[in-house]
C-alpha positions as CSV (number, residue, x, y, z in Angstrom):
1,M,-17.9,-32.3,-5.9
2,K,-18.2,-28.5,-5.8
3,I,-17.6,-26.8,-2.5
4,N,-19.9,-24.0,-1.4
5,N,-17.8,-21.0,-0.5
6,V,-20.6,-18.6,0.4
7,I,-19.5,-18.3,4.1
8,L,-15.9,-17.9,3.1
9,R,-16.6,-15.2,0.6
10,T,-18.9,-13.3,2.9
11,V,-16.4,-13.4,5.8
12,T,-13.6,-12.4,3.3
13,K,-15.5,-9.2,2.4
14,L,-15.5,-8.1,6.0
15,V,-12.0,-9.2,6.7
16,V,-10.6,-7.4,3.7
17,F,-12.3,-4.2,4.8
18,I,-10.7,-4.7,8.3
19,I,-7.3,-5.4,6.7
20,L,-7.5,-2.3,4.5
21,T,-8.5,-0.1,7.5
22,L,-5.5,-1.4,9.4
23,A,-3.2,-0.7,6.5
24,V,-4.4,2.9,6.3
25,Y,-3.9,3.3,10.1
26,L,-0.4,1.8,10.0
27,F,0.5,4.0,7.0
28,F,-0.6,7.3,8.7
29,A,0.8,6.3,12.2
30,G,4.2,5.5,10.7
31,H,6.2,8.7,11.0
32,N,5.2,9.3,14.7
33,S,5.0,5.7,16.0
34,P,5.7,2.1,14.8
35,G,4.3,1.4,11.4
36,G,4.8,3.2,8.1
37,G,5.0,2.4,4.5
38,F,6.7,-1.0,4.7
39,I,4.3,-2.6,7.1
40,A,1.3,-0.9,5.6
41,G,2.4,-2.3,2.2
42,L,2.7,-5.8,3.6
43,V,-0.8,-5.6,5.2
44,L,-2.3,-4.2,2.0
45,A,-0.6,-7.0,0.0
46,S,-2.1,-9.5,2.3
47,A,-5.6,-8.2,1.5
48,F,-4.9,-8.7,-2.2
49,V,-3.5,-12.2,-1.6
50,L,-6.6,-13.1,0.4
51,L,-8.8,-12.0,-2.4
52,F,-6.7,-14.1,-4.9
53,I,-7.1,-17.1,-2.6
54,V,-10.8,-16.9,-2.0
55,Y,-11.9,-15.9,-5.5
56,D,-10.2,-17.2,-8.6
57,M,-7.4,-15.2,-10.2
58,E,-9.4,-14.1,-13.3
59,T,-12.2,-12.6,-11.3
60,I,-9.9,-10.5,-9.2
61,K,-7.8,-9.5,-12.3
62,N,-11.0,-8.4,-14.0
63,A,-12.3,-6.6,-10.9
64,I,-9.0,-4.9,-10.1
65,P,-7.2,-4.4,-13.4
66,L,-3.8,-3.4,-12.0
67,D,-0.4,-4.2,-13.3
68,F,1.5,-4.7,-10.0
69,K,4.9,-4.5,-11.7
70,K,4.0,-0.9,-12.7
71,I,2.8,-0.2,-9.2
72,A,6.1,-1.4,-7.8
73,A,8.0,0.8,-10.3
74,L,5.8,3.8,-9.5
75,G,6.4,3.3,-5.8
76,A,10.2,3.1,-6.2
77,F,10.1,6.2,-8.4
78,L,8.1,8.1,-5.8
79,A,10.3,7.1,-2.9
80,V,13.5,8.0,-4.7
81,G,11.9,11.1,-6.2
82,T,11.3,12.5,-2.7
83,G,15.0,12.1,-2.0
84,F,16.1,13.9,-5.1
85,G,13.4,16.6,-4.4
86,A,15.6,17.7,-1.5
87,F,18.3,18.6,-3.9
88,L,16.0,21.3,-5.4
89,F,16.2,23.1,-2.0
90,D,20.0,22.6,-1.6
91,V,19.7,20.2,1.3
92,P,21.0,16.6,1.7
93,F,19.4,13.6,0.1
94,L,16.1,12.5,1.8
95,T,15.9,15.6,4.1
96,Q,12.5,15.8,5.6
97,A,10.4,19.0,5.4
98,F,7.1,19.6,7.3
99,D,4.8,22.3,8.3
100,Y,1.4,22.8,10.1
101,F,-1.7,23.9,8.2
102,Q,-5.2,24.9,9.1
103,V,-7.7,22.6,7.4
104,P,-11.5,23.1,7.7
105,F,-13.2,20.5,9.9
106,F,-9.9,19.0,10.9
107,G,-8.1,22.0,12.5
108,E,-4.3,22.1,12.5
109,I,-2.6,19.2,10.8
110,E,1.0,18.4,10.0
111,L,1.9,17.8,6.4
112,T,5.3,16.2,5.7
113,T,7.4,14.9,2.8
114,V,7.9,11.7,4.7
115,T,4.2,10.8,3.8
116,I,5.1,11.0,0.1
117,F,8.1,8.8,0.7
118,E,6.1,6.3,2.7
119,A,3.5,6.2,0.0
120,G,6.2,5.2,-2.4
121,V,7.5,2.5,-0.1
122,T,3.9,1.2,0.3
123,L,3.3,1.0,-3.4
124,A,6.7,-0.6,-4.0
125,V,6.1,-3.3,-1.4
126,V,2.5,-4.0,-2.6
127,G,3.7,-4.3,-6.2
128,V,6.6,-6.6,-5.4
129,V,4.8,-8.9,-3.0
130,V,1.7,-9.4,-5.1
131,T,3.9,-9.9,-8.2
132,I,5.9,-12.6,-6.4
133,I,2.7,-14.3,-5.2
134,L,1.2,-14.2,-8.7
135,S,4.3,-15.5,-10.4
136,I,4.5,-18.4,-7.8
137,S,0.9,-19.2,-8.3
138,E,1.3,-19.4,-12.1
139,D,4.0,-22.0,-11.8
140,V,1.8,-24.4,-9.9
């Protein structure tokens, strides 16, 4: 007997949007309050896992053709690269730099190297978690 998943798929579309919005909020709130790259990566990975559960694996792999192992490697490279970038300015490893800039429509915003580091952590966490989940699901 085939189960009708119309309600589950419809609700999942809304829930994934909410999860992605929460991940973006946690990512940008991270350097001034609790949150950041690690928790945003876990929340983002949960959105991918939910999609893999509700839809079949091939549908999601065709719709989102990402190699999560490469995403994890890119994230690790980005996070470590920001640390080594500090050596270019003769400061200790992982030293943070920031400044305030005037941006049209937004006004004065703070741009910091921590955001690049957090992006690397986010990509690394998403890549590792989704790769682990996919490898576990292939064994079943």
